C-alpha positions as CSV (number, residue, x, y, z in Angstrom):
1,X,-3.6,-22.7,1.7
2,X,-0.4,-24.7,1.0
3,X,1.9,-21.7,1.6
4,X,0.1,-20.4,4.8
5,X,-1.8,-17.8,2.9
6,X,-5.6,-18.4,2.8
7,X,-6.9,-19.0,-0.7
8,X,-9.2,-15.9,-0.5
9,X,-6.5,-13.7,1.1
10,X,-6.1,-12.7,4.8
11,X,-8.9,-10.1,4.5
12,X,-11.5,-12.9,4.0
13,X,-11.1,-13.8,7.7
14,X,-11.9,-10.2,8.6
15,X,-14.9,-10.2,6.2
16,X,-13.7,-7.1,4.4
17,X,-15.7,-6.2,1.3
18,X,-13.9,-6.3,-2.0
19,X,-14.9,-2.7,-2.7
20,X,-13.3,-1.6,0.6
21,X,-10.0,-3.2,-0.4
22,X,-10.1,-1.5,-3.8
23,X,-10.9,1.9,-2.2
24,X,-8.0,1.4,0.3
25,X,-5.6,0.4,-2.5
26,X,-6.6,3.5,-4.4
27,X,-6.1,5.7,-1.4
28,X,-2.8,4.2,-0.6
29,X,-1.7,4.8,-4.2
30,X,-2.7,8.4,-4.1
31,X,-0.9,9.0,-0.8
32,X,2.1,7.1,-2.1
33,X,2.3,9.4,-5.2
34,X,2.0,12.5,-3.0
35,X,4.6,11.3,-0.5
36,X,7.0,10.3,-3.3
37,X,6.6,13.8,-4.8
38,X,7.4,15.3,-1.4
39,X,10.4,13.1,-1.1
40,X,11.8,14.2,-4.5
41,X,11.4,17.8,-3.5
42,X,13.2,17.3,-0.2
43,X,16.0,15.4,-1.9
44,X,16.3,18.3,-4.5
45,X,16.5,20.8,-1.7
46,X,19.1,18.7,0.1
47,X,17.0,18.3,3.3
48,X,18.4,15.0,4.3
49,X,16.8,14.5,7.7
50,X,13.2,15.2,6.6
51,X,13.8,13.1,3.5
52,X,14.8,10.1,5.6
53,X,11.5,10.3,7.5
54,X,9.4,10.8,4.4
55,X,11.2,7.9,2.7
56,X,9.9,5.5,5.4
57,X,6.4,6.7,4.8
58,X,6.8,6.3,1.0
59,X,8.0,2.7,1.5
60,X,5.2,1.8,3.9
61,X,2.6,3.2,1.5
62,X,4.2,1.3,-1.4
63,X,4.0,-2.0,0.6
64,X,0.4,-1.2,1.7
65,X,-0.7,-0.6,-1.9
66,X,0.9,-3.9,-3.0
67,X,-0.7,-5.9,-0.2
68,X,-4.1,-4.3,-0.8
69,X,-3.9,-5.0,-4.5
70,X,-3.0,-8.6,-3.9
71,X,-5.8,-9.1,-1.3
72,X,-8.3,-7.5,-3.7
73,X,-7.1,-9.7,-6.6
74,X,-7.4,-12.8,-4.4
75,X,-10.9,-11.9,-3.4
76,X,-12.0,-11.2,-7.0
77,X,-10.7,-14.4,-8.4
78,X,-13.0,-16.4,-6.1
């Protein structure tokens, strides 16, 4: 816990199951892929305003997937 991150990840404090983290990571990955596809389509159709809104969702899903993957990894190592 030298860097402020618990050894087993933040999810350990909330007693989340490892399988739950993996499922959430997979779901975030699927949603990210779909949202990224929509963003590409909006960019291609030059719909700037909707693309900006979808871009924020794509970024949030990408971050969620990374955090869930890291939490899952931290829990599996222990």
